[in-house]
The first five atom37 places (N, CA, C, CB, O) and aatype in JSON, in Angstrom:
{
  "aatype": [12, 9, 6, 18, 19, 14, 9, 19, 5, 15, 14, 4, 9, 15, 19, 4, 19, 12, 3, 0, 6, 16, 7, 17, 4, 10, 7, 4, 0, 1, 16, 9, 3, 6, 9, 7, 1, 17, 7, 6, 16, 3, 5, 0, 3, 1, 3, 0, 19, 12, 6, 16, 10, 14, 0, 1, 12, 6, 0, 10, 6, 7, 11, 0, 13],
  "atom_mask": [
    [1, 1, 1, 1, 1],
    [1, 1, 1, 1, 1],
    [1, 1, 1, 1, 1],
    [1, 1, 1, 1, 1],
    [1, 1, 1, 1, 1],
    [1, 1, 1, 1, 1],
    [1, 1, 1, 1, 1],
    [1, 1, 1, 1, 1],
    [1, 1, 1, 1, 1],
    [1, 1, 1, 1, 1],
    [1, 1, 1, 1, 1],
    [1, 1, 1, 1, 1],
    [1, 1, 1, 1, 1],
    [1, 1, 1, 1, 1],
    [1, 1, 1, 1, 1],
    [1, 1, 1, 1, 1],
    [1, 1, 1, 1, 1],
    [1, 1, 1, 1, 1],
    [1, 1, 1, 1, 1],
    [1, 1, 1, 1, 1],
    [1, 1, 1, 1, 1],
    [1, 1, 1, 1, 1],
    [1, 1, 1, 0, 1],
    [1, 1, 1, 1, 1],
    [1, 1, 1, 1, 1],
    [1, 1, 1, 1, 1],
    [1, 1, 1, 0, 1],
    [1, 1, 1, 1, 1],
    [1, 1, 1, 1, 1],
    [1, 1, 1, 1, 1],
    [1, 1, 1, 1, 1],
    [1, 1, 1, 1, 1],
    [1, 1, 1, 1, 1],
    [1, 1, 1, 1, 1],
    [1, 1, 1, 1, 1],
    [1, 1, 1, 0, 1],
    [1, 1, 1, 1, 1],
    [1, 1, 1, 1, 1],
    [1, 1, 1, 0, 1],
    [1, 1, 1, 1, 1],
    [1, 1, 1, 1, 1],
    [1, 1, 1, 1, 1],
    [1, 1, 1, 1, 1],
    [1, 1, 1, 1, 1],
    [1, 1, 1, 1, 1],
    [1, 1, 1, 1, 1],
    [1, 1, 1, 1, 1],
    [1, 1, 1, 1, 1],
    [1, 1, 1, 1, 1],
    [1, 1, 1, 1, 1],
    [1, 1, 1, 1, 1],
    [1, 1, 1, 1, 1],
    [1, 1, 1, 1, 1],
    [1, 1, 1, 1, 1],
    [1, 1, 1, 1, 1],
    [1, 1, 1, 1, 1],
    [1, 1, 1, 1, 1],
    [1, 1, 1, 1, 1],
    [1, 1, 1, 1, 1],
    [1, 1, 1, 1, 1],
    [1, 1, 1, 1, 1],
    [1, 1, 1, 0, 1],
    [1, 1, 1, 1, 1],
    [1, 1, 1, 1, 1],
    [1, 1, 1, 1, 1]
  ],
  "atom_positions": [
    [[0.82, -1.17, 0.0], [0.0, 0.0, 0.0], [0.88, 1.25, 0.0], [-0.94, -0.01, 1.2], [1.85, 1.33, 0.76]],
    [[0.55, 2.2, -0.84], [1.3, 3.45, -0.94], [0.69, 4.48, 0.0], [1.32, 3.97, -2.39], [-0.52, 4.7, 0.0]],
    [[1.55, 5.1, 0.8], [1.08, 6.16, 1.68], [1.37, 7.51, 1.03], [1.76, 6.06, 3.08], [2.47, 7.74, 0.53]],
    [[0.39, 8.37, 1.05], [0.56, 9.7, 0.51], [0.73, 10.69, 1.65], [-0.64, 10.09, -0.38], [-0.03, 10.68, 2.61]],
    [[1.74, 11.51, 1.54], [2.0, 12.54, 2.54], [1.49, 13.86, 1.98], [3.53, 12.62, 2.89], [1.89, 14.26, 0.89]],
    [[0.63, 14.54, 2.71], [0.11, 15.81, 2.21], [1.22, 16.85, 2.06], [-0.98, 16.34, 3.13], [2.14, 16.89, 2.87]],
    [[1.12, 17.67, 1.04], [2.08, 18.74, 0.83], [1.67, 19.93, 1.7], [2.15, 19.14, -0.68], [0.51, 20.36, 1.69]],
    [[2.62, 20.44, 2.45], [2.37, 21.6, 3.29], [2.73, 22.84, 2.48], [3.19, 21.53, 4.64], [3.88, 23.0, 2.08]],
    [[1.76, 23.7, 2.25], [2.01, 24.94, 1.52], [2.91, 25.85, 2.35], [0.68, 25.65, 1.18], [2.82, 25.9, 3.58]],
    [[3.77, 26.57, 1.65], [4.72, 27.44, 2.31], [4.82, 28.77, 1.57], [6.09, 26.77, 2.41], [4.69, 28.81, 0.35]],
    [[5.05, 29.86, 2.3], [5.25, 31.16, 1.65], [6.68, 31.35, 1.12], [4.91, 32.27, 2.62], [7.0, 32.4, 0.57]],
    [[7.52, 30.35, 1.3], [8.93, 30.45, 0.89], [9.04, 30.7, -0.62], [9.69, 29.17, 1.27], [8.38, 30.05, -1.43]],
    [[9.91, 31.67, -0.98], [10.19, 31.94, -2.39], [11.68, 31.72, -2.69], [9.78, 33.38, -2.75], [12.18, 32.19, -3.71]],
    [[12.37, 31.02, -1.81], [13.79, 30.68, -1.95], [14.7, 31.91, -1.96], [14.0, 29.9, -3.23], [15.73, 31.92, -2.64]],
    [[14.32, 32.93, -1.22], [15.18, 34.08, -0.97], [15.38, 34.07, 0.54], [14.54, 35.46, -1.49], [14.68, 34.76, 1.28]],
    [[16.34, 33.3, 0.98], [16.5, 33.04, 2.41], [17.61, 33.9, 3.0], [16.81, 31.55, 2.65], [18.74, 33.47, 3.19]],
    [[17.24, 35.15, 3.29], [18.15, 36.11, 3.91], [17.4, 36.76, 5.06], [18.67, 37.19, 2.87], [16.31, 37.29, 4.88]],
    [[18.0, 36.7, 6.23], [17.33, 37.23, 7.41], [17.7, 38.7, 7.64], [17.69, 36.39, 8.66], [18.88, 39.06, 7.57]],
    [[16.72, 39.53, 7.9], [16.94, 40.92, 8.25], [17.39, 40.98, 9.71], [15.64, 41.78, 8.02], [16.68, 40.5, 10.6]],
    [[18.54, 41.56, 9.95], [19.1, 41.58, 11.3], [18.25, 42.37, 12.29], [20.5, 42.16, 11.27], [18.17, 42.02, 13.46]],
    [[17.62, 43.44, 11.83], [16.83, 44.29, 12.71], [15.52, 43.64, 13.15], [16.54, 45.61, 12.03], [15.18, 43.66, 14.33]],
    [[14.78, 43.05, 12.2], [13.47, 42.49, 12.52], [13.51, 41.0, 12.84], [12.52, 42.72, 11.38], [12.66, 40.48, 13.56]],
    [[14.51, 40.31, 12.3], [14.57, 38.85, 12.44], [13.67, 38.14, 11.44], [0.0, 0.0, 0.0], [13.41, 36.95, 11.58]],
    [[13.2, 38.86, 10.42], [12.31, 38.29, 9.41], [13.09, 37.97, 8.15], [11.14, 39.25, 9.09], [14.05, 38.67, 7.8]],
    [[12.69, 36.91, 7.48], [13.27, 36.55, 6.2], [12.85, 37.59, 5.16], [12.84, 35.11, 5.76], [11.69, 37.98, 5.11]],
    [[13.78, 38.04, 4.34], [13.46, 39.03, 3.31], [12.6, 38.45, 2.19], [14.74, 39.61, 2.72], [11.95, 39.2, 1.46]],
    [[12.59, 37.14, 2.05], [11.78, 36.51, 1.02], [10.35, 36.22, 1.44], [0.0, 0.0, 0.0], [9.42, 36.44, 0.66]],
    [[10.17, 35.74, 2.67], [8.83, 35.32, 3.09], [8.32, 36.02, 4.35], [8.82, 33.85, 3.32], [7.14, 35.9, 4.69]],
    [[9.19, 36.75, 5.03], [8.85, 37.52, 6.24], [8.61, 36.68, 7.48], [7.64, 38.35, 5.98], [8.11, 37.19, 8.48]],
    [[8.96, 35.39, 7.44], [8.85, 34.57, 8.65], [10.13, 34.69, 9.47], [8.58, 33.09, 8.29], [11.19, 35.04, 8.96]],
    [[10.01, 34.39, 10.77], [11.18, 34.33, 11.64], [11.86, 32.97, 11.44], [10.79, 34.55, 13.14], [11.27, 32.06, 10.86]],
    [[13.07, 32.85, 11.93], [13.79, 31.58, 11.82], [13.05, 30.48, 12.57], [15.24, 31.72, 12.36], [13.03, 29.33, 12.13]],
    [[12.43, 30.81, 13.7], [11.65, 29.82, 14.46], [10.42, 29.36, 13.68], [11.22, 30.41, 15.82], [10.1, 28.17, 13.65]],
    [[9.74, 30.31, 13.03], [8.57, 29.96, 12.24], [8.95, 29.08, 11.06], [7.86, 31.23, 11.74], [8.25, 28.12, 10.74]],
    [[10.07, 29.4, 10.42], [10.55, 28.59, 9.3], [10.89, 27.19, 9.79], [11.78, 29.24, 8.63], [10.54, 26.2, 9.15]],
    [[11.58, 27.11, 10.91], [12.02, 25.82, 11.44], [10.89, 24.88, 11.82], [0.0, 0.0, 0.0], [11.02, 23.67, 11.67]],
    [[9.79, 25.41, 12.31], [8.7, 24.54, 12.75], [7.63, 24.34, 11.68], [8.06, 25.12, 14.0], [6.7, 23.57, 11.89]],
    [[7.74, 25.01, 10.54], [6.69, 25.06, 9.54], [6.16, 23.67, 9.15], [7.2, 25.76, 8.31], [4.94, 23.48, 9.13]],
    [[7.0, 22.75, 8.86], [6.57, 21.42, 8.42], [6.05, 20.54, 9.53], [0.0, 0.0, 0.0], [5.42, 19.51, 9.27]],
    [[6.3, 20.92, 10.77], [5.94, 20.1, 11.92], [4.71, 20.61, 12.68], [7.09, 20.03, 12.86], [4.1, 19.87, 13.45]],
    [[4.34, 21.86, 12.46], [3.27, 22.47, 13.24], [1.9, 22.21, 12.62], [3.51, 23.97, 13.38], [1.8, 21.65, 11.53]],
    [[0.88, 22.62, 13.31], [-0.48, 22.38, 12.79], [-0.94, 23.53, 11.89], [-1.48, 22.19, 13.95], [-0.31, 24.59, 11.85]],
    [[-2.02, 23.31, 11.2], [-2.52, 24.28, 10.24], [-2.93, 25.59, 10.92], [-3.7, 23.7, 9.47], [-2.77, 26.66, 10.33]],
    [[-3.45, 25.52, 12.12], [-3.85, 26.74, 12.84], [-2.64, 27.65, 13.08], [-4.51, 26.38, 14.18], [-2.74, 28.87, 12.93]],
    [[-1.52, 27.07, 13.44], [-0.3, 27.85, 13.66], [0.17, 28.46, 12.34], [0.82, 26.97, 14.27], [0.51, 29.64, 12.29]],
    [[0.19, 27.66, 11.27], [0.59, 28.18, 9.97], [-0.34, 29.32, 9.53], [0.59, 27.05, 8.91], [0.13, 30.33, 9.01]],
    [[-1.64, 29.15, 9.72], [-2.6, 30.19, 9.36], [-2.34, 31.48, 10.15], [-4.04, 29.71, 9.61], [-2.42, 32.58, 9.59]],
    [[-2.03, 31.35, 11.43], [-1.76, 32.52, 12.26], [-0.52, 33.26, 11.76], [-1.58, 32.1, 13.74], [-0.51, 34.49, 11.71]],
    [[0.51, 32.52, 11.4], [1.72, 33.15, 10.87], [1.41, 33.81, 9.53], [2.86, 32.1, 10.71], [1.82, 34.95, 9.29]],
    [[0.68, 33.11, 8.66], [0.36, 33.65, 7.34], [-0.38, 34.99, 7.44], [-0.49, 32.65, 6.55], [-0.2, 35.86, 6.6]],
    [[-1.21, 35.15, 8.46], [-1.95, 36.4, 8.65], [-1.03, 37.58, 8.93], [-2.95, 36.26, 9.79], [-1.36, 38.72, 8.6]],
    [[0.13, 37.32, 9.53], [1.07, 38.4, 9.87], [1.96, 38.81, 8.71], [1.93, 37.98, 11.05], [2.53, 39.9, 8.72]],
    [[2.09, 37.94, 7.71], [3.1, 38.16, 6.66], [2.87, 39.39, 5.79], [3.15, 36.97, 5.79], [3.84, 40.09, 5.5]],
    [[1.66, 39.69, 5.36], [1.51, 40.9, 4.53], [2.0, 42.18, 5.22], [0.05, 41.08, 4.15], [2.66, 43.0, 4.59]],
    [[1.68, 42.35, 6.48], [2.14, 43.54, 7.21], [3.66, 43.53, 7.37], [1.47, 43.62, 8.59], [4.3, 44.57, 7.25]],
    [[4.21, 42.37, 7.62], [5.67, 42.27, 7.75], [6.35, 42.61, 6.43], [6.07, 40.85, 8.22], [7.33, 43.35, 6.4]],
    [[5.82, 42.07, 5.32], [6.41, 42.36, 4.01], [6.33, 43.85, 3.7], [5.71, 41.54, 2.91], [7.26, 44.42, 3.14]],
    [[5.22, 44.47, 4.05], [5.07, 45.91, 3.83], [6.12, 46.68, 4.62], [3.65, 46.38, 4.22], [6.72, 47.63, 4.12]],
    [[6.35, 46.26, 5.85], [7.37, 46.91, 6.69], [8.76, 46.71, 6.1], [7.32, 46.37, 8.12], [9.57, 47.64, 6.1]],
    [[9.04, 45.52, 5.6], [10.34, 45.25, 5.0], [10.54, 46.06, 3.72], [10.47, 43.76, 4.7], [11.65, 46.53, 3.46]],
    [[9.49, 46.22, 2.94], [9.61, 46.98, 1.69], [9.94, 48.44, 1.95], [8.33, 46.88, 0.88], [10.55, 49.09, 1.1]],
    [[9.54, 48.95, 3.1], [9.8, 50.33, 3.44], [11.22, 50.59, 3.96], [0.0, 0.0, 0.0], [11.61, 51.74, 4.17]],
    [[11.99, 49.52, 4.17], [13.33, 49.66, 4.7], [14.35, 49.88, 3.57], [13.72, 48.42, 5.54], [14.16, 49.39, 2.46]],
    [[15.38, 50.6, 3.87], [16.47, 50.77, 2.91], [17.57, 49.76, 3.27], [17.03, 52.24, 2.92], [18.04, 49.73, 4.4]],
    [[17.95, 48.96, 2.31], [18.98, 47.94, 2.57], [20.31, 48.34, 2.0], [18.57, 46.59, 2.01], [21.29, 47.6, 2.12]]
  ]
}
């Protein structure tokens, strides 16, 4: 019998650079802890993080690098 493992959707865009000031990834705006637990956590946790990302990305876009 073949077991199918569900694919966990991720906001990752393979731009994995952490902003030193905020601690957010410049590609997806997650923290290193959020990235690390992403595949292991439940959907409610992922949904909660996803809700914060648009505001974080907006804040990152306003920064001069």
